[in-house]
Backbone as numpy.savetxt, mean C-alpha at the origin, in Angstrom:
# Nx Ny Nz CAx CAy CAz Cx Cy Cz
-9.52 8.82 4.92 -8.61 8.83 6.49 -7.10 9.85 5.90
-7.13 10.90 6.99 -5.98 11.67 6.52 -5.01 11.37 7.65
-3.53 11.68 6.72 -2.30 11.55 8.04 -1.65 12.93 7.40
-0.86 13.25 8.74 -0.24 14.52 8.66 1.41 14.01 8.36
1.86 14.80 7.47 3.39 14.55 6.91 4.23 15.77 7.06
5.60 15.53 7.05 6.39 16.32 6.56 7.69 15.60 4.95
7.61 16.81 4.11 8.42 16.50 3.14 9.66 16.57 3.36
10.11 15.51 3.20 11.68 15.12 3.20 12.63 15.37 2.47
12.34 14.91 0.98 12.50 15.22 -0.20 12.32 14.96 -1.64
12.58 15.67 -2.56 12.14 15.59 -3.64 12.73 15.34 -4.74
12.48 14.06 -5.70 13.50 13.52 -6.51 12.54 13.03 -7.65
13.07 13.40 -9.05 12.27 13.10 -10.08 10.94 12.53 -10.11
10.50 14.31 -9.85 9.01 14.07 -9.73 7.89 13.59 -8.77
8.81 12.67 -7.73 8.05 12.26 -6.30 8.72 12.89 -5.28
7.66 13.08 -4.37 7.65 13.84 -3.04 7.88 12.52 -2.17
8.71 12.58 -1.11 9.13 11.69 -0.02 8.39 12.57 1.19
7.65 11.71 2.03 6.99 12.41 2.73 6.89 11.72 4.25
7.18 11.90 5.13 7.51 11.44 6.26 6.39 11.32 7.18
5.39 10.54 7.47 4.55 10.78 8.48 4.65 11.00 9.77
3.39 11.82 10.34 4.08 12.45 11.61 2.22 11.70 12.16
3.19 10.82 13.48 1.93 10.18 14.29 1.21 10.64 14.99
-0.09 10.74 15.07 -1.12 11.52 15.74 -0.55 11.53 17.63
-0.83 12.30 17.98 -0.49 12.54 19.68 -0.69 11.42 20.46
-1.97 11.08 20.15 -2.91 9.87 21.03 -2.12 8.60 21.01
-1.43 8.98 19.46 -0.39 7.22 18.96 1.19 7.66 19.75
1.41 8.34 19.99 2.90 8.47 20.30 3.29 7.23 21.42
2.63 7.16 21.88 2.73 6.13 23.52 2.63 4.88 23.07
1.62 4.33 22.27 1.18 3.21 21.52 2.07 2.74 21.04
2.04 1.32 21.02 2.86 0.76 19.90 1.93 -0.66 19.43
0.37 -0.44 19.43 -0.23 -1.49 18.75 -0.43 -1.16 17.68
-0.22 -0.65 16.74 -0.15 -0.53 15.53 1.08 0.09 14.87
1.05 0.11 13.28 2.16 0.59 12.87 1.84 2.47 12.86
1.01 3.21 13.13 0.69 4.32 13.05 1.22 5.16 14.54
1.74 4.79 15.06 2.53 5.13 16.11 4.26 5.25 16.00
4.73 4.99 14.81 5.81 5.36 13.89 6.13 5.74 12.65
6.94 6.86 12.95 6.76 7.52 11.38 6.95 6.36 10.23
6.60 6.87 9.10 6.83 5.91 8.10 7.02 6.98 6.45
7.84 6.36 5.98 7.86 7.22 4.25 7.12 6.89 3.35
6.31 7.93 2.81 5.28 7.42 1.71 6.08 8.25 0.47
5.98 7.45 -0.40 6.48 8.26 -2.11 4.92 8.51 -2.72
4.92 10.20 -3.24 3.93 10.13 -3.63 4.04 10.93 -5.11
3.40 11.20 -6.06 3.78 11.94 -7.48 3.57 13.63 -7.26
4.29 14.25 -7.82 4.39 15.49 -7.55 3.74 16.25 -8.74
2.87 15.87 -9.42 2.14 16.54 -10.62 1.17 17.10 -10.36
0.66 16.77 -9.05 -0.78 18.01 -8.72 0.08 19.37 -8.16
1.30 19.06 -7.37 1.60 20.56 -6.53 2.91 20.82 -7.26
3.12 21.91 -7.52 4.76 22.30 -8.02 5.14 23.18 -7.37
4.72 23.88 -6.23 5.09 24.57 -5.64 5.34 24.10 -4.09
5.36 22.76 -4.18 5.55 22.11 -2.74 7.35 22.32 -3.04
7.58 22.35 -1.15 9.26 22.32 -0.67 9.80 21.64 -0.05
10.84 21.16 0.60 11.29 20.29 1.60 10.97 21.10 2.67
10.65 20.14 3.55 10.01 20.83 4.87 8.75 21.24 5.26
8.02 21.51 3.86 6.46 21.81 4.00 5.95 20.58 5.04
4.52 20.92 5.87 3.45 20.38 6.21 2.53 19.99 5.17
2.35 18.69 5.35 1.11 18.31 4.22 0.21 17.38 4.51
-0.74 17.37 4.18 -1.84 16.47 4.45 -2.35 15.45 3.33
-2.45 14.28 3.66 -2.39 13.16 3.00 -3.76 12.83 2.76
-4.56 12.23 1.84 -5.74 11.91 2.18 -5.72 10.92 1.32
-5.92 9.46 2.08 -6.51 8.21 1.48 -7.77 7.56 1.54
-8.41 7.70 0.41 -9.67 7.23 0.21 -9.84 5.67 0.94
-10.98 5.78 1.61 -11.25 4.30 2.45 -11.67 3.53 1.06
-12.35 3.54 0.14 -13.06 2.66 -0.71 -11.32 1.89 -1.65
-10.51 3.16 -1.85 -9.22 2.52 -2.29 -8.48 1.44 -1.07
-8.43 1.93 -0.35 -8.06 1.02 0.52 -8.55 -0.38 0.75
-9.85 -0.48 0.87 -10.75 -1.62 0.81 -10.08 -2.50 -0.33
-10.41 -1.74 -1.54 -9.90 -2.55 -2.44 -8.77 -3.46 -2.67
-7.57 -2.29 -2.21 -6.61 -2.84 -2.14 -6.24 -3.96 -1.04
-6.60 -4.17 0.10 -7.15 -5.32 1.14 -7.24 -6.37 0.29
-8.56 -5.98 -0.56 -9.07 -7.43 -1.20 -8.00 -7.87 -2.07
-7.51 -7.17 -3.15 -6.87 -7.29 -3.78 -5.52 -8.39 -3.53
-4.71 -7.21 -2.10 -3.71 -8.13 -1.72 -4.01 -9.40 -0.64
-5.08 -9.67 -0.02 -5.59 -10.57 0.97 -6.46 -12.06 0.57
-7.53 -11.54 -0.03 -8.77 -12.09 -0.33 -8.54 -12.85 -1.70
-7.82 -12.28 -2.49 -7.76 -12.98 -4.21 -6.89 -13.74 -3.92
-5.48 -13.51 -3.56 -4.36 -14.54 -3.40 -4.65 -15.87 -2.37
-5.92 -15.58 -1.36 -6.15 -16.95 -0.50 -7.31 -17.66 -1.35
-8.24 -17.18 -2.18 -8.62 -17.78 -3.12 -7.90 -18.55 -3.79
-6.98 -18.19 -4.57 -6.28 -18.53 -5.65 -5.56 -20.02 -4.78
-5.17 -19.74 -3.67 -4.15 -20.72 -3.42 -5.41 -21.94 -2.73
-6.59 -21.44 -2.49 -7.14 -22.64 -2.31 -7.85 -23.44 -3.03
-8.05 -22.36 -4.23 -8.72 -23.02 -5.08 -7.73 -23.97 -6.09
-6.72 -23.55 -5.92 -5.45 -24.04 -6.78 -4.86 -25.50 -6.02
-5.08 -25.27 -4.65 -4.83 -26.86 -3.61 -5.79 -27.59 -4.06
-7.35 -27.21 -4.14 -8.30 -28.33 -4.20 -8.16 -28.95 -5.59
-8.24 -27.94 -6.52 -8.10 -28.41 -7.80 -7.02 -29.69 -8.32
-5.80 -28.90 -7.87 -4.65 -30.00 -7.88 -4.88 -31.51 -7.39
-5.65 -31.04 -6.29 -5.68 -32.64 -5.65 -6.36 -33.50 -5.97
-7.50 -32.86 -6.70 -8.40 -33.20 -7.40 -7.83 -34.07 -8.71
-6.96 -33.35 -9.10 -6.41 -33.69 -10.33 -5.32 -34.88 -10.48
-4.81 -34.95 -9.30 -3.23 -35.68 -9.08 -3.11 -36.47 -7.97
-4.19 -36.11 -6.98 -3.87 -36.81 -5.73 -2.62 -37.28 -4.93
-2.04 -35.95 -5.37 -0.81 -35.97 -4.39 -0.46 -34.37 -3.81
-0.23 -35.14 -2.45 -0.43 -33.39 -1.16 0.67 -32.23 -1.64
1.48 -32.94 -1.75 3.15 -32.24 -2.01 3.07 -31.54 -3.73
2.47 -31.74 -4.35 2.14 -31.19 -5.59 1.20 -30.33 -5.73
0.33 -30.72 -4.94 -1.02 -30.03 -4.76 -0.51 -28.62 -3.99
0.06 -28.73 -2.92 1.08 -27.58 -2.07 1.66 -26.91 -3.08
2.73 -27.28 -3.77 3.77 -26.50 -4.70 2.59 -25.87 -5.50
2.07 -26.51 -6.29 1.57 -25.88 -7.23 0.44 -24.58 -6.89
-0.19 -24.64 -5.53 -0.88 -23.75 -5.37 0.24 -22.76 -4.79
1.42 -22.56 -4.11 1.94 -21.59 -3.60 2.67 -21.00 -5.38
3.13 -21.61 -5.89 3.34 -20.93 -7.25 2.18 -20.05 -7.86
1.12 -20.92 -8.31 0.11 -19.80 -8.43 -0.19 -18.65 -7.48
-0.22 -18.58 -6.39 -0.83 -17.46 -5.36 0.86 -16.60 -5.65
2.54 -17.14 -5.98 3.01 -16.19 -6.36 2.91 -15.64 -7.55
2.23 -16.30 -8.54 1.92 -15.25 -9.80 1.08 -14.34 -9.55
-0.19 -14.56 -8.79 -1.05 -13.57 -8.76 -0.46 -12.73 -7.97
0.38 -12.70 -6.78 1.02 -11.58 -5.77 1.74 -10.83 -7.00
2.87 -11.01 -8.09 3.19 -10.47 -8.58 2.52 -9.82 -9.53
1.16 -10.05 -10.36 0.39 -9.53 -11.22 -0.62 -8.38 -10.29
-0.84 -8.69 -9.19 -1.96 -7.67 -8.33 -0.63 -6.62 -7.59
0.27 -6.78 -7.40 1.51 -5.70 -7.36 1.79 -4.89 -8.29
1.67 -5.35 -9.28 1.93 -4.87 -10.74 0.58 -3.78 -11.09
-0.26 -4.48 -10.99 -2.07 -3.79 -11.10 -1.80 -2.63 -10.00
-1.54 -2.93 -8.87 -1.98 -1.51 -7.84 -0.68 -0.67 -8.20
0.35 -0.71 -8.18 1.57 0.29 -8.52 1.14 1.00 -9.52
0.44 0.41 -10.72 0.02 1.29 -12.06 -0.92 1.91 -12.19
-1.58 1.84 -10.91 -3.51 2.69 -10.76 -3.33 3.82 -9.87
-3.26 4.99 -10.04 -3.15 6.28 -9.38 -4.29 6.38 -8.35
-5.38 5.40 -8.88 -6.68 5.46 -8.01 -6.63 5.19 -6.39
-5.26 4.40 -6.37 -5.05 3.51 -5.10 -3.91 4.39 -4.34
-2.96 5.05 -4.99 -2.38 6.41 -4.50 -2.59 7.05 -3.43
-2.28 7.68 -2.16 -2.65 8.87 -1.47 -2.29 9.66 -2.02
-3.32 10.87 -2.08 -3.07 12.36 -3.03 -2.83 13.29 -1.67
-1.95 14.41 -1.92 -1.59 15.51 -1.09 -2.82 16.57 -1.28
-3.79 16.82 0.01 -4.96 17.44 -0.18 -4.71 19.24 0.52
-3.56 19.20 0.96 -3.27 20.68 1.71 -1.87 20.64 1.87
-1.31 21.98 1.86 -0.14 22.01 2.04 0.30 23.25 2.60
0.81 23.48 3.97 1.49 24.25 4.81 2.97 24.65 4.66
3.26 25.76 4.16 4.76 25.95 4.13 5.17 26.07 4.78
6.33 25.83 5.09 7.42 26.16 6.33 7.09 25.35 7.68
7.85 24.86 8.54 7.52 23.88 9.59 6.81 24.67 10.78
């Protein structure tokens, strides 16, 4: 998947890119693609990038699917398994629910750190057009 964007600022080795919605998406409000959003990218690959440059950002579909699985499927599985396991052990619905929530929170924290620390999940700048 590719997105177009404009470099808004460069700070501490990170590039802040504001995405430009595609022409067909501008009047639609059905998804988040219709509104601009800011993406922070690592500057290590491109040293000649400047504010105001138009860039093309490439997001790998396989990386996106892995992130979706990590963010949705694994926490859901942990929630369901924890609630079942603690209910079998304690026979108390309230404590089962609370322990499942705590387990899910821990999984979200771990997954967030895991995804944030991996460069394979971050979008990459694949083309730069200097100026606007």
